[in-house]
N, C-alpha and C positions, 0 to 999 in steps of 0.2 A: 504494500499500499504506499503510495507516495505521500509526502508531507502535505500536499494539497488535499488529497483525499482524506487524510487524518483530520485536517482542520475542518473540512466540510462535515465529516461524521461527528466530530465533537460539537461543532456549532449546531447541527440539527438536533443532537441529543439535548443540548442546553435549551434550544428554542422550544422543544416539545415537553420539557420536564421542569425546568426551574421556575418556582413560584415567584412572580413579580407583582409589585403593588400597582394599583391604578391611582393616578393623581386625582385628588378631590373626592374620591370615594374610598373611605378608609378600610372597610373590612375585606376588600378584594385582594387576593393573592392567587393569580392563575398564570399559566405559562404564556409566553408571547404568541404561540400558535393559537391559543384560545382567543386572544384579542383579535388576531387576524381573522379567525373563523367568524367571530361576532361582527367584525367590521365588514366582511364580505356579505354576510346576511343582511346587515343594515344597508349596505350599498345596493343590493338587489331590490330591497323594498324601496329605496330611494329612486332607483331607475324605473320601477313599475308605478309607484304611487306618486312620485314627485317630492319636492323638498319641503312640503308643508309640515309643520310641527317640529319635533325634535330629532327626526330621523337623520337629517344632515349633520347635526351636532354630534349625535351618537356615532355616526359613520366616521367622522373626522377624529373623534376621541379614540375609538377602538383602533382604527388604522394608524393613527399617530403613535399610539402606545406600541402597537405591533412593530412598526418600522423603527422607532427609537430603540426599543429593547433588542430587536434583531441586530441592529448596528452595534450596540454595546456588547452583546453576547458574541458577536463576531470578533470584536476586540479581545474579549476574555479568552476565546478559543485560541486566537493568535498568540496572546501573551502566555497562555498555559503551555502551548506546544513549543514556544520559544524557550521557556524555562526548562522544558524537557528535552531540549536539543542535544544535551550531553549524553543522553541515552542512545543506545544503538537503535537502528530502525525497527528491529523485532520487538525490543522492549517498549519502544514508544507506541508501536501498533497495539501491543497487548494492553498497555496503559489506557489507550483510547477506548478499546473494546470493553475493558473492565469498568472504566468510568461510566460509559454510556449504559451498559447493561445494569450496573449497580444503581444508577439513577433511575432508569425505567422501572426496574423491579421494586426498588424502594418506594418510588412514587405510586406504583400500582398497589403496593401492599399496605401503605399507611395513608391516612387522611391528612395530608400536609397542606392542602389548598383550602382557601377561604373564598367562597363564591356565593353571592346572592343570586346568581344566574340559575342555580339549581333549585327546583321546587322542594325536594325532599329535606335537605339539610344545608346549613351554611358551610359545613366541613365536607370535603370530598377527596377521594383518591384520584389518581390519574385516569382510571377507567371511568369514573363518574363525571369527571370534568368534561371529557370528550363524548359522553353519552348523548 
């Protein structure tokens, strides 16, 4: 696996798993991919229904969070792999795989997210966030 592929894999893992806050709405902590998902849904409603009401604001809020966090997480993946540059290619590849798998399994097993977007509970696991 090339260093570029390692960076992409680590970045995608971070975007799909890391709980991130939403500005101005305190209890929310969900992954950047969830903000993107909600932004795209709001964008579809905006395209069909028009910009009346709060749909335009919500679309901008969700997509803005998704893009800003994706950029920050790209930097984090770059810095993390730069710090691991002293490792050999095999060890770095294993590190990336272990980090991504541990993140996904841990987030799926425990309710680490806080989301008012779910009807059942404010706490959610990774599987419940994307349900």
